[in-house]
N, C-alpha and C positions, 0 to 999 in steps of 0.2 A: 668312740662316741663322736659322731658327727656334729660338729659345733656350728656348721653352717647351715643346717636345717632349720632351726628356729629364725635365723636372720632372713633366709629366703622366704619362709612362710610369712614372716613380717613384712618384707619387702613387696610379696605379691598382694597382701590385703591393701597396699596403697595404690597399686597399678590402677585399679578401676576408677577409683574416686580422682586420681590426678589425671588420668586420660579423660574422664569426664569434663572436669574443669577445663583443661585445654581445648577440647572441642567446643564449649561453651564460649570460651573467651575468643576462639578463632572466629566461629560462626557470629558471635556479637560484632567483633571488629569488621568483618567483611560486609556486614549489613549497616553498619553505623557509618561508614566511611561516604561522604557525600549525600546523606539521606535528604538533607534539606536544601540542596544546592539548587535544583531545578524548580520551577514554578508548579503548582498544583495544576493537572490538566483536567479536561472536562469530567471524566468519570470519578477523579478524587474529589473534585468539588461537589459533584452529585452525593458522593459519600458522605461529605460534610453537612450538606444541606439536609439530607434525611436524619443525620445523627442530631442534629440540632432540634428537630421534632420532638413532641412528646412521644412516649412509646405506643400509645394507641394511634395516634395520627400516622406515625412511621409503619405500624403494621398495616393500617388502611391503605398507604401509598403502595407499599411493596406487593400488596396482594393484586396491584394492577401492573406489577413490574414483572420482568423475567427473572429476577434474582429474590430468593427468600430473605427474611428480615434479621437472622441472627447476628450477621457480621455488623449490620448497621445498628442494632442494639448495643453490641459490644462497644462500638465507637461511641454511641452516646454517652456511655459513662466514661470511657478513656478520655474523651476530649476535655474533661474537667482538669486533666493535667496540663492542658494548653492546646490551643488550635494553631500553632505554627506548622510549617511543612513537616519539620522533623518530628514533631510531637504526634501528629495524627497518623504519621506514616510507622511510627515506632510500633504501633499495635501489630502491624504486620511483620515487623522485624522479630518481635517476641515470637510470634508463630514459627517464623523461620528458625529460630534458635531451637526452640522446643522440637521441631521436626527433626532436627539433627539428632537428638536424643533418642527419639521414637525410632528412627530408622536403623540406629545402631542396636537398638533393642530388637527389632524385627530381623535384622541381619544375624544376630546372635541366636535367635530362637530357630531360624531356618538352616544356618550354614556353620554356625559356630561363632566363638567370641572374636577371632581374628577378622572374619568376613564383617562382623558388625562394626567394629572399630573403623575398618578401612571404609566402608560405606558411610559411616557418620563424617569421616573426614572429606570424602568426596562431595557429600551434600553441603557440608559447612562452606566449601568453597565454589560449588556449582554456580557458574555464572547466571542461568537462567533463573534458578531459585533466589539468588541474591537480588536479582532485578525485580521479582514479585514481592519479595520481602521488604522492598523499599517503595512500595506502592500502596496508597490507602484503599485498598480493594481487598476483596475477599479471597483472592487466589491463593495466598500463602496459609489461610486458615483452611480452605477446603483440602489443600495438600496434607496438612497436619492432622486433620480429623480423619481423612481416609486411611492414612497410614495407621493411625491410633486404633481405629476401627478393627482393621485387618490383624494388627498385631495382638489385640486383646482377644478377639475371636480365636486365634490359633492358640494363645495362652490358656484360654478357657477350655478349649477341647484337651489340652495336655492335662490341666488340673481341674477337672470339672466340679470338685467339691469347693473351690474357692469363690464364694459367691460374690467377693469384691470384683473378680474379673467379668463376671455376667453382668454386674450393675454397670462397671466402667464400659463394657462393650455397648451395652443398650444406650447409654448417655452419649458416648462418642458417635455412635451411628446415627443417633437422632439429631444430635448437634450438626453432623455433617449434612444430613437432609435439609436442615433449615439454614444452612449456609449457601449451598449451591446443589443444583439438581444432579450435576454429574457425580454425586455421592451414590447415586443409583448403581453405577457401575461397580463400586466397592462392594456393595450389598449383593449384587448379582454374583460377582466373583466368589465371596464367601461361600454363597449357598451352593453354587455349583461345585467347589472344592469339597464342602461338607457332603454333598450328595455322592461325589466319586468316593470319598472315604467311607460312606455308608455302604457302598456297592462293594468296595474292596476290602473293607475291614469289618471285623465283628465289634462294632461300637455298642457300648453299654446303653441300656434302656435310659439309664439316668441321663447320659449325655444327650442321646436324641431328644427327650423330653425337655432337657434344659435348653437346648438350641431352639427348639419349637417355640418355648414360652418367651425366649429373648427375641425372636423374630416377631412374635405377637405383640410384645411390649413395645417394640420399635414402631410397628404398624399402628398400634393404638395411639402412641405418643405424636404421631404425624399425621393421625387421621383428620384433625381439625383442618390442616393445611392441604389436604389431599385434592379437594376440588380446585384450588388455586394452583397447584402443581398440574393438574390435568389441563387446565385451560390452555396454557400456550401450545400443548400438544394437539388439543382438538380444533381450536379456532384461529392459532397463529401464535405469533410472539418471537421476540429476538430478531425482529427485522433487520436490525443493523448487520447481522451476520449475512443475511441473504442480499443485502444492497452493497455491503462494504467487502465482503469475502467472496459470496457467492458459493457455487458447487466446487468443492475442492479437487483439484487434480491429483494424480499419483505423486507429482512432484511435491505437494504439500506435505505428503507423509515424510519424504526425504528431508524436507526443510525442517519438520518437527524434531528428526532425529540430529539435525545440525545444531539446533537450539539446545537439544539435551546436552550436546558435546561441548559446544564452545559459547552458547548463549547469544545475546543480542548484538554482540561486538564484532561478529564475523569479519565484517569488511575492514576493521581496524587490526586484525591480527597480521602480524608479519606473515607472508606466505608460507614460509618454511615451516613456522611454528604451527600454523593452521593445519598444514598436512600432516605434521607429526600427531597433533591432537586427533585427528580423524583416524590415523593409524593405530594409535594407542587405544583408543576407546573402541573400535570395531574388533580390533584383534582381542583385547582383553575380554570384550563381551562374548565373542564367539567361544573363547576358551572357557569362560564361565559357564556356558552351556553344556559343556562335556563333562559327563560324571566320572568319577574316579572308578576304576575297575576293582570289583570286589571289595568296595568300601562300604560298610554299613553305618559308619559315623564319621564326622569330620575329624581333622588331625589334633584339634586342640581341646574338644569336649564331646561327651557322647551325643549321639543324635536321638532326639525324642522317638519313642517307639510308635507313635501314631503315624508317621509317614517317612519315606525313606528320602535319600539325598535326591534321587531322580524326580520324585514327586515335588520335593521342594522347589527344584529348577523349573518343572512344569507349571507349578503355581506362579512362579515369578514371570515366566514368559506369558502365561494367560493374563496376568496382571498389566502386562505392557501391551500386549497384541489386541486383546478383546476390546478395551475402551477406544483405542485409536481407530481399530477396525469397524467397529459398530457405528461410531460417530461419522467415520468417512462414508460407509455404505449408506446410512440413513440419510446423509446429505445428499446422495446421488438419487435415492429413491423417493424420499418424502420432501423435506425441506432443509435448506442448508443449516448446520448446527456445529460444523467443525471450526473451532477457533483455537490457535496455539495457546492462548492463555488458559483455556479450559482444560488443557492436557497437563497441566503443571502436576497433579497428583501422580501421574503415571511415569514421571521422571524417576520415582523411587525403584521400581523393579529394574530399570536401566542400569541404575547406579549399584543395585545390590549384585546383579549378575557381572557387572564390571568389577566390583570388589572381589566377587569370589574368582574372577579370572586372575586377579593379582595374587590371591591365595594359592592359586594352582601353579604357579612358578614354582620349580622344584628347588632353586637355590635361594638362600636367604639374602645374598648380595644382589641377586637379581631382582627379588621382590621389593628391596629397599629402593634400589635405582629405579625401577618401574614406577613406584609411588613416588618418588622425588619428580620424575619426569611430569606425571600426572598433575601433581601439585603445581608445577612450574606452568603448564599450560593452562591451568585453572585461573591462577593468578593473573596471567596475561589476559585472560578472558574478562576478569573482573575490573582490570585496569583499562582495558579497551572500552567497557561499558561507562566508566566513569568519564571518558572523553567524549562520550556521545551526548549531544544535546538533542534528546528525543521528544522534549515536551515544549510547547510554545511558550514563549517569554510573556506570559500574562502578567507577571509582576511588573516587568519593565514598561510594557506598553500601558498598563493601567496607571502606573504613577505619572507617566509621561502625558497621558492625556487628562488625567486630574490636574496636573500642574498647569497644563495648557489650556484647560476648558474656560470659557467665558460664560457668564450667566446667560441661562436659557439653552445651552448646548443640550443636544441629545445624542446618544450613541445607538445606531442601528445595527442589529446583528443579524446576519444571514449564513448559516441557519442560527435560529435564536438561542439554541443551548449553549453557545459559547459565551453568552452573557453569565453563565454560573461561575466559571473560573475568574473571569474579568471582574465580577463584583466581589469575589473574595478578597482582591486587592484594591479595588476602588472603594469598597466599604460605603457604598451609597453616595459617594461625594458627587456623582454626576448622573443625571437622569438616562436610564437605559430602555430601550425598546426591544423586545424579543419575541413578539408575537407575529412576524410575518409568516403567513401560511405557506408551508412548503410541501412538496416541490412546487416552486413558483410556477414552472410551466404547466402543471395540472390545475392550479388554481386561476392562474391568468389574471384577468382584470381585477378579481377579488383580491389577490396578493398586491397588486399595485395600488388599489384604493386604500388598502390596510397601511401600505408605506406613506401615502399621501396624507392620511389622517395623523399618523405618527408624527411627521415633521411639521405639521401646521403649527405656526406659531414659534417655532424654534428658529432663530437666526443663524444658527449653524449646525450642520449635521456630520457626524462622524460615522462613516459606514465601515464596518468590520466585515468582511466577505470571504469566506472560504471558497477560493477559485478551484473550478474544476469538480466541485462537490456536487452530488445527485440533486441537492436541494435548489440549487440555481446554476446550473452548469453553463447556461448560456448568458448569464449575467444580467437578467432582465431588471433586477432591482437597481444595480449599477447604472444601466442606460437610462432608466427612469429618472434617477437622481441627476445624471450628466445632462439630461434634457431640460430638466425643470429648475436646476440649480447652477451655480458656478462653483466649478472644482477648484480647490485652492492648492491642494498639494496630495501627493500619494506616497506610501511607503510599503515595502515589503513586510509581512509579519510571518517569520520563518515557521514552516510546518502547518500554516493556516492558509495564509493567501495575502490578502492586501488590507491596509488601513487607508482610508481616504476621506478627506476633510472637504466639505461642501459648504458654500456660503448660500444660504436660504433666505437672506434679509430682503432680497427683491425677487421673489418667486415668480417664475415664468408662467404660472397657471397651474390648472389641475388638468388631470388626464381627461 
């Protein structure tokens, strides 16, 4: 009698929970390091301002915005844990950690347990995903919800009698739509794949009608917000993409691929390691696209009967290519809508196919060595990102101006929205003016009249001006202040522009 059998069975029962704990710990550590070091930037301050509103006011405000309200509603309640930088960003970190578990589950369903765990490991350390898991915005949440929606859809197809899977799919998909409109790409992908299976397989009537009911439920739950969703499409919206990004070139697609591989810290990678990262990822991704000859199932567990390995690969490829391609083409034909941050959900299929490429290496030692190399380049990417100071130092400048401000000082912002992160740190200790009409060159004298009215009666004026920005590219507000006031000092505000102090106690008159 083999006495090792029970020991091996007992040991295998612990593998999954221990691996899960290890992935959670690793993902949490990667997202926790330096999470509160940099100041909040504009979009994060906007998130907090909305979260501080009552829920009805929040919903009314987001109905006029380009992003739906669910993330802000989550942050509304989450902020009661604290409003420090780390506290409000930790909501995104939570989504990032959960996403690691879901991609592992999706990888296991599509390709087997080994691929699932490797995909989870790669996402736990993916620099781009870590970056957005440390930002108080909705991008980590939409990545989680789209991944969850697709995973639950496939699980429900495989086990159509489990009603909990259908309920989970409907809730995750609806939540994704109420978090970011790019969730539409996930819904489109799921329905196209289901249509493919319907044509190629003899699906049961129960499965067909269950899927139809699920789609109807998602539509019904999103119906109250549907007119708001259609508004940016029909009359415009998301103007910052058009003005700040514009129509993306083909190079933008390549840049997105680079972000998927090495994250935001590309410039800080040692050249040799950066090239090694590109070679590893591209090579493994291509290997991951290649199906095994004559294989009906993955090596470590049976393949679900509903679709083949080739079809699972095709699903992942469509999951990656279709959203990026549609967003890119739409940006050429209609209006710019391609932004790298919106593409975070579609990092998942890239990592799934890369993880499958690792599993296709025939030698165990080779797989381990490759995985160690991948982990190494990802850790370098995370380290590079922690060295980047990518957000303006609103904390430092707000504190400095508050300390140096004299009674009656006013801070004028061009563009005005920079008052949001500034006031998070100033906390009302100095008067702010953020209503200069922009772009200044379009409003002309009206904008300068607004500046004149804003500084009237204030002995000193601080101008915070984003130089080179489309809102006042020619510096008309600065020139007006320099003409009518005496400039005292000037400083650089990294990643924004200039901070300039004027003496207005002896005004030279009005325009």
